[in-house]
Legacy VTK file of the C-alpha trace (Angstrom):
# vtk DataFile Version 3.0
C-alpha trace
ASCII
DATASET POLYDATA
POINTS 77 float
0.103 0.051 0.001
1.289 3.537 -0.993
1.516 6.288 1.540
0.321 9.759 1.002
0.769 12.752 3.453
-1.717 15.550 3.446
-1.660 18.765 5.344
-4.934 20.226 6.647
-5.784 23.381 8.392
-6.846 22.932 11.964
-10.623 23.222 11.737
-10.368 20.382 8.995
-8.379 18.222 11.037
-10.697 18.954 14.155
-13.724 17.831 11.702
-11.930 14.743 10.314
-10.996 13.537 13.948
-14.588 14.039 15.051
-15.718 12.196 12.082
-13.438 9.428 12.942
-14.741 9.060 16.389
-18.486 9.622 15.661
-18.623 6.965 12.879
-16.117 4.661 14.473
-13.532 4.572 11.790
-10.287 2.940 12.816
-8.165 5.782 11.928
-8.297 9.082 9.980
-6.553 7.083 7.113
-9.549 4.799 7.044
-11.952 7.900 6.883
-9.949 9.504 4.040
-10.025 6.062 2.161
-13.810 6.137 2.547
-14.172 9.592 1.095
-12.069 8.593 -1.899
-14.071 5.526 -2.425
-17.344 7.386 -2.260
-16.037 9.933 -4.654
-14.956 7.362 -7.212
-18.492 5.699 -6.950
-20.134 9.294 -7.549
-17.647 9.764 -10.579
-18.867 6.523 -11.990
-22.526 7.363 -11.712
-21.986 10.862 -13.124
-20.094 9.429 -16.136
-23.132 7.050 -16.754
-25.537 9.859 -16.557
-23.287 11.980 -19.012
-23.004 9.124 -21.371
-26.748 8.523 -21.315
-27.172 12.215 -22.180
-24.533 12.326 -24.968
-26.367 9.095 -26.449
-29.299 11.079 -28.144
-32.760 11.621 -27.735
-34.642 9.119 -25.639
-37.868 7.473 -25.999
-41.134 8.668 -24.512
-41.944 6.555 -21.430
-45.647 7.048 -21.001
-48.648 4.845 -20.104
-48.704 3.134 -23.360
-45.108 2.354 -23.275
-45.514 0.459 -20.003
-48.669 -1.111 -21.190
-46.586 -2.455 -23.975
-43.857 -3.700 -21.801
-46.580 -5.546 -19.680
-48.020 -7.216 -22.739
-44.687 -8.307 -23.981
-43.996 -9.855 -20.676
-47.331 -11.499 -20.639
-46.948 -12.916 -24.017
-43.523 -14.288 -23.302
-45.010 -16.311 -20.256
LINES 1 78
77 0 1 2 3 4 5 6 7 8 9 10 11 12 13 14 15 16 17 18 19 20 21 22 23 24 25 26 27 28 29 30 31 32 33 34 35 36 37 38 39 40 41 42 43 44 45 46 47 48 49 50 51 52 53 54 55 56 57 58 59 60 61 62 63 64 65 66 67 68 69 70 71 72 73 74 75 76
């Protein structure tokens, strides 16, 4: 595992320490790793949304659309 040292202003360090204790993280390192994991997951979701937006015009999903889906499921059974 690689090591990374960061510098924090006193108020952010105090906040991080409080989060470690309040949420029972084993250490401030574990807290920071969790924040990075969450940010990575958010980035994956954000990219999927942007990819969908770039893919072009979507189809209309109204009552008729869902009625058609239900009918195709019934027909497949």
